[in-house]
Structure formats: structure tokens, C-alpha cells
C-alpha positions in Angstrom: 0.0 0.0 0.0 1.2 3.5 -0.8 1.3 4.7 2.8 4.2 2.3 3.5 6.4 4.6 1.5 6.2 7.4 4.1 7.9 5.5 7.0 10.1 3.7 4.5 11.5 7.1 3.4 12.0 7.9 7.1 14.0 4.7 7.6 16.2 5.5 4.6 16.7 9.1 5.8 17.7 7.8 9.3 20.0 5.3 7.7 21.7 8.1 5.7 22.1 10.1 8.9 23.5 7.1 10.8 25.9 6.4 7.9 27.1 10.0 8.0 27.7 9.9 11.8 29.5 6.6 11.4 31.7 8.0 8.7 32.5 11.1 10.8 33.5 8.9 13.8 35.5 6.6 11.6 37.6 9.6 10.5 38.1 11.0 13.9 41.9 10.6 13.5 42.0 11.4 9.8 44.3 14.4 9.1 42.4 17.4 7.7 39.0 15.6 7.7 35.9 17.9 7.8 32.8 16.8 9.6 29.7 16.1 7.5 26.0 16.6 8.3 23.0 15.3 6.2 20.0 17.6 6.0 16.6 16.5 4.7 13.5 18.0 3.0 9.9 17.0 3.2 8.0 15.5 0.2 4.4 16.4 -0.5 1.9 15.1 -3.1 0.6 17.6 -5.6 -3.1 18.2 -4.9 -5.8 20.5 -6.4 -8.2 19.8 -3.5 -9.1 22.6 -1.1 -11.2 22.8 2.0 -14.1 25.1 2.8 -11.8 27.9 3.6 -10.1 27.5 0.2 -6.9 26.3 1.8 -5.1 23.5 -0.1 -5.4 20.0 1.2 -1.9 18.3 1.0 -0.7 14.9 2.1 2.9 14.3 3.0 4.7 11.6 1.2 7.8 11.4 3.4 11.3 12.7 3.4 14.2 13.0 1.0 17.9 13.9 1.6 18.3 17.6 0.7 22.1 18.0 0.9 25.2 16.9 2.7 27.1 19.9 4.2 30.7 19.9 5.4 31.9 21.8 8.4 35.0 23.6 7.1 35.9 25.2 10.4 39.5 24.6 11.5 40.6 21.4 13.2 43.2 21.6 15.9 46.9 22.1 14.9 49.0 19.1 16.0 52.8 19.3 16.0 54.5 16.3 14.4 58.1 17.5 14.3 58.3 16.4 10.7 59.8 19.2 8.5 57.6 18.5 5.5 54.3 18.5 7.4 52.1 21.5 7.1 48.9 22.6 8.9 46.6 25.2 7.1 44.7 27.4 9.4 41.9 29.5 7.9 40.5 29.5 4.4 42.0 27.5 1.6 43.2 24.1 0.4 46.6 22.7 -0.7 46.8 22.0 -4.4 48.0 18.5 -5.4 48.4 16.6 -8.7 47.8 12.9 -9.2 50.2 10.8 -11.5 47.7 11.1 -14.3 47.8 14.9 -14.1 44.4 15.4 -12.3 44.4 18.4 -10.0 42.6 18.1 -6.7 42.6 20.0 -3.4 43.2 18.9 0.2 43.4 20.1 3.8 45.6 17.1 4.8 49.2 18.4 5.1 50.9 15.2 6.2 53.3 15.6 3.3 56.5 13.6 2.7 59.1 13.4 -0.1 59.5 10.8 -2.8 62.8 9.3 -4.1 63.3 12.3 -6.4 63.0 14.8 -3.5 59.6 16.1 -4.5 57.0 17.1 -1.9 54.1 14.6 -2.0 51.0 13.4 -0.2 51.0 9.9 1.3 49.2 8.7 -1.8 52.0 9.9 -4.0 50.3 13.1 -5.3 52.7 16.0 -6.0 52.2 19.1 -4.0 52.1 22.1 -6.3 53.4 25.6 -5.7 55.8 28.2 -7.0 59.4 27.1 -7.5 62.3 29.1 -5.9 65.0 30.6 -8.0 68.1 32.3 -6.6 66.3 32.5 -3.2 63.1 34.1 -4.5 59.7 32.6 -5.5 58.1 33.2 -8.9 54.6 33.5 -7.5 53.3 34.9 -10.8 54.5 31.8 -12.7 52.7 28.5 -13.4 52.3 26.0 -10.6 54.8 23.2 -10.5 55.9 20.4 -8.2 58.1 21.5 -5.3 61.5 19.8 -4.9 62.7 19.9 -1.4 64.5 16.6 -1.0 67.2 16.5 1.7 70.6 15.8 0.3 70.2 18.0 -2.8 73.4 20.0 -3.6 73.7 23.7 -4.0 76.5 24.8 -6.3 79.5 26.8 -5.1 79.5 30.6 -5.5 82.9 32.2 -6.3 83.8 35.2 -4.2 83.7 38.5 -6.1 84.1 41.0 -3.2 85.2 41.0 0.4 85.6 43.6 3.2 87.9 43.8 6.2 87.1 46.1 9.1 90.4 47.0 10.7 92.2 49.7 12.7 95.9 50.5 12.3 97.4 52.0 15.4 98.7 55.6 14.8 101.2 55.0 17.7 103.0 52.3 15.7 106.6 53.0 14.8 107.6 53.3 11.2 108.3 49.8 10.0 105.7 48.2 12.3 103.5 45.6 10.7 100.0 44.1 11.2 98.1 41.4 9.3 94.4 40.5 8.8 93.0 37.7 6.7 89.8 36.5 5.0 88.7 33.3 3.3 87.5 33.4 -0.3 86.0 30.7 -2.5 86.7 29.8 -6.0 84.3 28.4 -8.7 84.8 24.9 -7.4 84.0 25.8 -3.8 87.5 25.5 -2.5 88.5 28.0 0.2 91.7 30.2 -0.1 93.0 32.5 2.6 93.9 36.0 1.5 96.2 37.8 4.0 96.5 41.5 3.9 99.9 42.7 5.4 100.1 46.3 6.5 103.5 48.1 7.1 103.8 51.6 8.4 106.0 53.7 6.1 105.4 57.2 7.5 103.1 59.2 9.6 99.5 58.5 8.3 100.8 56.2 5.6 100.9 52.4 5.4 101.8 50.1 2.6 99.9 46.9 2.0 100.3 43.6 0.2 97.6 41.0 -0.4 99.1 37.4 -0.4 97.7 34.0 -1.1 99.6 30.7 -0.3 101.8 29.5 -3.2 100.2 26.0 -2.9 96.9 27.5 -3.9 98.2 29.2 -7.1 101.3 27.2 -8.0 103.0 30.5 -8.6 106.4 31.5 -7.3 105.1 34.7 -5.7 102.4 34.9 -3.1 101.6 38.6 -3.6 98.5 39.2 -5.8 98.1 43.0 -5.0 99.9 45.8 -3.3 99.6 49.5 -2.7 99.5 52.4 -0.2 96.9 53.5 2.3 96.8 57.2 3.2 95.0 58.7 6.2 94.1 62.2 7.2 94.8 63.8 10.6 91.5 62.4 11.9 92.4 58.8 11.0 90.1 58.6 8.0 91.3 56.8 4.9 91.8 59.3 2.0 93.4 57.0 -0.5 92.4 54.7 -2.2 89.0 56.3 -2.6 87.4 53.2 -4.2 87.6 49.4 -4.1 90.9 47.7 -4.7 90.9 45.2 -7.6 92.6 41.9 -7.0 93.2 39.2 -9.6 94.3 35.6 -9.1 94.7 34.3 -12.7 95.7 30.7 -11.9 94.5 28.3 -9.2 96.1 25.0 -8.6 92.7 23.1 -8.3 91.7 24.1 -11.8 89.0 26.6 -10.9 88.3 29.7 -12.9 90.5 32.7 -12.2 89.4 34.9 -9.3 88.6 38.5 -9.8 88.0 40.2 -6.5 87.1 43.6 -5.2 88.3 44.7 -1.8 85.6 47.0 -0.5 87.1 49.8 1.7 83.8 51.5 2.4 81.0 50.7 4.9 77.4 50.9 4.1 77.1 54.3 5.7 79.9 55.6 3.5 82.6 55.6 6.2 85.9 53.8 5.8 86.3 50.2 6.9 90.0 50.8 7.5 90.9 53.5 10.1 94.0 54.8 11.8 93.6 55.8 15.5 95.5 55.6 18.7 93.9 52.3 19.5 95.8 49.1 19.1 95.9 47.5 15.7 93.1 45.1 15.4 90.6 43.7 12.8 87.0 42.3 13.1 85.5 39.3 11.3 85.7 39.8 7.6 82.8 39.4 5.2 82.7 38.0 1.6 80.0 36.9 -0.8 81.2 33.5 -1.9 80.4 30.0 -0.6 81.4 26.4 -0.9 79.0 23.8 -2.4 76.8 22.1 0.2 74.0 19.7 0.8 70.5 20.4 2.0 70.3 19.2 5.6 67.0 20.7 6.8 63.9 22.7 5.8 61.4 25.0 7.5 58.0 26.3 6.4 57.0 29.9 7.0 53.5 31.2 7.6 53.1 32.3 4.0 54.1 28.8 2.8 57.7 29.6 1.8 59.9 26.6 2.2 63.4 27.5 3.3 66.3 25.2 3.1 69.4 25.2 5.3 72.6 23.9 3.7 75.7 22.4 5.2 77.9 25.2 3.8 76.0 28.1 5.1 73.7 28.9 8.1 71.6 31.2 5.9 68.3 29.8 4.7 67.5 29.8 1.0 64.0 29.7 -0.4 63.3 26.5 -2.2 59.7 27.4 -3.3 56.3 28.4 -1.9 53.2 26.2 -1.4 50.1 27.2 -3.4 46.8 27.7 -1.6 43.4 27.6 -3.4 40.1 29.1 -2.3 36.6 28.7 -3.7 33.5 30.9 -3.9 31.4 28.0 -2.5 33.3 25.4 -0.5 30.0 23.4 -0.1 30.1 22.8 -3.8 33.3 20.8 -3.6 33.1 17.1 -4.3 34.8 14.7 -2.0 36.7 12.1 -4.0 38.4 10.1 -1.3 41.9 10.1 0.0 41.3 13.4 1.8 40.9 15.1 -1.6 38.3 17.4 -3.1 37.6 18.3 -6.7 36.1 21.5 -8.0 32.6 21.4 -9.6 30.3 23.9 -11.2 28.8 24.5 -7.8 32.1 25.3 -6.1 33.4 27.6 -8.9 36.9 27.8 -10.3 39.8 27.7 -7.8 41.4 31.0 -7.0 45.0 30.1 -6.5 47.6 32.2 -4.7 49.8 32.0 -1.6 49.0 31.9 2.1 48.2 35.1 4.0 47.0 36.8 0.8 43.5 37.2 -0.7 41.7 36.0 2.5 43.8 32.7 2.5 44.9 31.3 5.8 48.3 30.8 7.2 50.5 27.7 7.3 52.3 26.1 10.3 55.3 24.0 9.5 56.1 20.7 11.3 52.4 20.2 12.1 49.2 18.9 10.7 45.5 19.9 11.0 43.5 17.4 13.0 40.0 16.2 12.2 37.3 18.7 13.4 34.9 15.9 14.3 33.2 16.6 17.7 32.6 13.2 19.4 29.9 14.5 21.7 28.0 16.1 18.9 28.2 12.9 16.8 26.9 10.7 19.6 24.0 13.1 20.0 23.2 12.9 16.3 23.5 9.1 16.5 20.9 9.0 19.3 18.4 11.2 17.4 18.9 9.2 14.2 18.4 5.9 16.1 15.2 7.1 17.7 13.9 8.3 14.3 14.7 4.9 12.8 12.8 3.1 15.6 9.9 5.5 15.3 9.6 4.9 11.5 10.0 1.1 12.0 7.1 1.3 14.5 5.0 3.1 11.9 5.7 0.4 9.4 4.7 -2.3 12.0 1.5 -0.3 12.7 0.6 0.0 9.0 1.2 -3.7 8.6 -1.2 -4.5 11.4 -3.8 -2.3 9.9 -3.4 -3.8 6.5 -3.7 -7.3 7.9 -6.9 -6.3 9.8 -8.3 -4.8 6.7 -7.6 -7.8 4.6 -9.1 -10.0 7.2 -12.3 -7.9 7.3 -12.6 -8.2 3.5 -12.0 -11.9 3.5 -14.7 -12.5 6.1 
């Protein structure tokens, strides 16, 4: 009989609700999982009948699932201590690419690296972003996989300029000497020590030579530059007025010739070499070269920039920046399993950029976003769904009894 369809639809609706609750509880520990709730709409028969007050007479035909909504509020941030893990707080999704090229979106930031050093999801999808080049990120370029594998090598950078901050004592006798040194690097990453030897030749005048070990050049002479430093009565360097050019044409290790600039001026325009009554002394030198090195660690900044620390230098270098996508209607996203979503007509096209811009959230490195399932709320929904199921089952039992009584009356 037709009226069995009403409680039957209720049973199906309650079953859908129980399935949703069970799925939420099953994913209580799933990284980045978002709680789901099933909502329903009533179903009415079309009728042209009206009562004496001209009000329509309608008969309910049951219930139908109207939609499944996801709760996209943030889950808790859980520290993992794994460098490649990322937790996204606020709006947005990470952008990942499957082996077949399919693009999808996820909140699960439990990333790792594959054999080639690329950042991936546990399922092997490549994490997309903006590649770093010379320490900067091309955020206006096309998305591409991010390579952050430990053990990758950064090439050596040959020194082109150096600076020594030193004071030469004005109380030194003519003929007194003082030395300061600095390491420099060639194109192969080998280090060479340049030694600057100062000799006082007269009041306010010092001669200098720049020497490098003969074993480094294979040459008979160690001196690669020489000249005179002149100071005024206040101890300021008056000559040379610009950088000193130094050339090392041959290196024993086969590296390219070194052409160096000895910078004698500080950033504020003052001289880096002075002559005062203080004792002769020099501070730590600076130079812009570096040896080759291997990547031994990464860190993730709040804007998704991945910085690498190399064995040759404590300075972090940007390896790339993770992309973050937002949607006009998050409820329109389609869950496709594996913690992934795909865009649909309902969600709109992904607006892709970087964290902390355009309303996108921020990223915490070494952490993941936990599921936002509330156990207490789920058990409450389970109780309600169970009671609804029992009530609809009771309605079916009652209709069955009425049907049997009616059939018995007809048969008698």
C-alpha cells in the first residue's frame, strides 16, 4: 500500500544520517578531515483539492535527503616534528596533482618526499606551488611540483668581493707591521685564505700587500696585489677612494680565475680601514662566496615559503612556496576520497595564490591539521537518528497490522 512509502523514506533518511555519523566517527583521526551533516527536506503530493476555507489539502509523502554539508571550520593544529608536514589554518586548500595529471585539493598536510625529492602526499600526489630561483619565489608563474629533498646539492659561488674592518694604530713606529685575513671561495667551492699585510712607512701612511699561499696558485710569488693606504689627521682613509681590484689568474685546483674587489667603504659611507691611537686590530671579515653544500633541513614559514638550510651556510635559502586555493562556494566541492576534493560547477573555479593573501589562511610547518569531528555532537546525532529509525520502524509495523486487519475484514 502507498502509505508504507512514508515511513520507509524515514527509515532511509535515518539510515543516511547514521551512515554520515559513522563516517565522521571513523575519520576521527584522519588528518584534515571535515565533519559532514546530512539535511533533509519533506516531500508532498501535488493536490488540487481545497477545504471550505479554500486552503489547499496536501498529504505528506515522506522525506528526502536535501544535501550533505561539510563543516570547514579549522581542526586543531597538532605538532609532528616532521619538517615536510604543514597545517593550514583559515581559508584554503593545498593544491595536489595525481600521477595522471588530475588536479585536486586537500586540507591534509601530512606531506612527505619521494625518491626524487619532490614534496608529495602519502598517496603519491605531487604538492604544487611556486618554485624558488636564486632565493626568490616566482609567484606569478605556473604551478609546478616542489622539490625539497634532503641531500640535494647547492653549487659553489665564487667570491667577487670582500671587506675587512680594521684599525691600524697611529702610535705604531715606522716599519711596524700588522696582518688580517679572510677566506675566499673559487668556482669549485675550494677555500683560499687571503692575507693583507700592513707596514707603516710614514706618519699617516701604510703600505699593504695581499698574499695567497703558493700552494693555492702554483706561482712563485704569493703577492697578488699591493699599494699604499693614506689617512688624514682624523684617521680617515683618504686613498684609495674606491675598491681595490685583485686578480688571481691561476688556481692549482683548476678553478676559474678569481677577480676580487676589496671594498674599503662601509654601508654608511665611512671607511672600513681607520688609523687611530687604539691598538691595531681587525674584526670578522665578510665576503659573498660560498662552498658547495647539501641540504640538511627545511622549515616552512607562515606564508608557505619553504626555506632550506645547507651544510655550507647557516643562511636559509627559499626552495619554493606552497600554493593555496580558495573557492567561492566550498560546499560545492566534491569529496573524491583520499582526503581530496575536486572542484565542480557548484564550487566555482579555484582562486590560487599563496597563504596570507586574498583571504587565505596561514601555514604552520612541522604540524598537521587534525579532524574537526566533535565526538559528543556525533553521539547526540546518533541517538536522534536511532530514535527516528525506531519510530519509522514502528510506523511500518502499525501499517502492517492495519493492512492485515483490513484484509481479514474483506475476506470475512
